[in-house]
N, C-alpha and C positions, 0 to 999 in steps of 0.2 A: 828712927830712920825708916824702918820697914813700913810702919803705919803711914808715914808721909809718902812713901813710894806707892802705896796702894790707894791713897786718897783720890788721885785722878781717875783711876779705874772704877772706883766705887761711885764717883760722881757721874761718870759716863753710863754706868749701869742704872743709876737712879733716873737719869734722863731718858734712857731707853725704855724703862718700865712705864714712863708716862708718854711715850711716843706713839706714832701711828702703827707700829708693828704690834704692840700689845692690843691696841684698839681693834686691829684686824683679827687677832686671835679671839678676842672677846665676842666680836660679831659672828665669827665662824662657830664658836661654841653655842651661842644663843640660837643660831640657825639650826644646828644639829639637834638641840633640845626641842625646838618647836617642831621640827620634822618628826622626831620620836614621839612627841605628844599627839600629833596628828595621826601618825601610824597606829598608835595605841587606841585612839578614838575610833578610827575606821575599823580596826580589828574587833573592837568591842561591839560596835554596831553590827558587824557581820556575824559575830558569834551569837548575838541575841536573835538573829533570824535563823530559825531551825526548820522552817517549813519547806517542803517540796510540793509544789502545786501541780496537780494533773489537770491539764486543760485540753479542750478539743471539742469538735462538733458532737452532736448526738450520734450514738452508734459507732463511734470511733474505736470503742473497746476500752475506755478508761477504767470502768468499774471492774471488769474482769482482770485487767492488768493490776489494779489495786489489790484485788483479792489474791491473785497469784503471787505477788510480791510478799504478801503478809503470811499466807498459809501454804503456798505451793499447790493448792488444790483448785480444781476447776469447779465453778458453780454457775448456775444460770443467773443472769442478771436482767434488769429492766432499766428503762430510762430513769435516771436519777432526777429528783426534784429538790434535793437538798444536798448539803455537803456530807462527806464521811471522812473521818480522820483516825489515824492510828500511829503509834510509834513503830518505826521500822529500824531494826538494828542492821547496820550495813556490814557488820563483821562479827566475829565471835567475841570481840571486845564489847562488853555490854555498855560501856560508857560512850561508844560511838554510835549515835543514832540520829535520825531525823524524824520529823513528823510528816507523814504522807497525808495530803488532803486532796480527795477526789471531788472536783467541783462539777456541778451540772453543766451539760453542754447545750441545753435548750436556749434558743436565741433570746427568749424573754427573761432568762434567769442568769446567764453566764456572766454578764458584766457586773451585775449587782453582787454576785458572790466573789468575783475577782476583786471588786472594790473592798470587800470585807477582809480579804486575806493577803492582798498584794504586798503590804508593808512588811509582813512576816516572812516573805519568800526568800529563802537562800538560793533556791533554784526552781526552774519551771520545766516540766515535761509536757510538751505540746504533742498530743497523740493524734496521728493522722491515719485514717482508713485508707490503706494503700490500694485496696480494690476499687473503692468508690471515688478515688482521688480525682480522676479525670473529669467526672461530672460535678464534683464538689469543689474544684480548685479555687473558684472565685469566692465561695463562702469561707473556705479555709483561710485564704489570704486576707479576707476582710477581717476576720476575727483576730488573726495574728497581727495585722496592722494595728488594730485597736489596742492590743497588748503592748506593742513596741513603741507607740507614740505616747503612752501614758507617762506622766511626769514622774511618778513614784518608781515605776519600773526603770525608766531611763536613769534616774538618780542612783538607785541601788544596784543596777546592772547585775541581776541574778544570772547565774549560769543558765543557759537555755539549751534543752535537748529536743530535737524534733524526732519523735519516736514513730517510725513508719511501721505501723502495726499490720497484722493479718498477712504476714509474708508466707504463711503456710498455704495460701490460695494461689493457684497457678496464674491468675490474671493480675496479681499484685504488681504495682509499679515499684521500681527500684528507688532506693534513697537518693541516688544521683539524679534521676529524672525528677523526683519530687522537689529536690533542692532547686534545680534549674527552673522548673515551672513556678515555684513560689517566688523566686527572685524576679522573674519576669512580671508576675502579677503584682508584687509589691512595688516594683518600679512604676508600673502603670498607675497604681493607686496614688502614689505620692505625687505624680504629675497631674492627675485629674482632679485631686481634691482642691477645690477653689476656696471653700470656706475654711476659716481657722478651726482646727480641731479642738475639741474640748476634752479635758481629762475625765476620768470616770466619775469624779465628784461633781461634774457639771461646770467647772470653772474653765475659762478660756486660757489657752496656753500662750496667747500673745502672737499668734501667726502660724502659718503652715508649718507642720512638723517636718524637719529635714531628716529623712532616713538616709543614712549613707553620706556620700560626698557629692556636693553640688557639682553639676556638670558631668557626672559619671553615672553609668548604669548601676543600679543598686546590686550589691551582693552582701551576704551575711557577714563577711569579714569586716565590713565598715561599721558595724554596730559596737556600742560600748561594752556589751557583754560577750562572753565567749559562746559561740553557737556550734553545736555538733549535731550530726545526723546518725541515727542507727536504724538498722532493720531488726524487727522483732515480731514475735507472735505470742499473744497472750493465750491463745487457744492451743497452740502447739501443732506440730506436723502429724502427731499420732492421735489427734482428737481429744475428746474429753478425758480419756483414760491415761493419756500420756502427759509428759511434762511440757511446760511452756518454754519457748525459746526467748529467754530474757537475759542471756549472759552479758551482752553488750550494755544493756540498760543497767544491770546490777553493777558492772564495773564502773560505769559512769557515776552511779550513786555513791560508791565508795570514794571516788575522786572528789566529789563536791561536798561530802559530809564534813 
């Protein structure tokens, strides 16, 4: 009698297990599984990118900054014609490190070296000469524009730091002014470029690159990567015998490692 009384309930349960509710649960579980796999794939790709690229025009101070980060000591530098790389430990934990790569800033070399290392970039430090910025702003913006419209950089969206170097000099421009001027110049560049840009490997991107939001003036918050500005001095306020002022840059490296 008890079994007969349970039979209608068991039959209802069997129907429910084959009904739309179960299908909805299965679809939700599959969606969660796919999302998890995509997240693991993206994290795996990111963890394989361990390079922090130092970019910028000639004489921006990239090589001295590279040397100061690695050894803390001042050394005389000259214009680089090739890349330099070294492992940089971002903390006392020896397992937390990145590979710093200093790339040449000469106009005839910088894009070919960026092409070589861009896919490995976890982050990019774009070094600006804060003293010479006013007269170099168009060249700085041109190089930065070429970096930002590159298809690999857009796809990987490495963290980007604009390091406003040489702040030990009285005539150095502030990070705020440099950001404002760069946004203005980049906005002009994206409007005036009539030809379809090409990626660094020479292939067409299929039309004008859209930096930022259409119909709005460009600002760095519109980019797919996180962009930050810091003021620093690879030389340091006390000259060759003193320490560099790189605290903000070092904190950023810890964050992106």
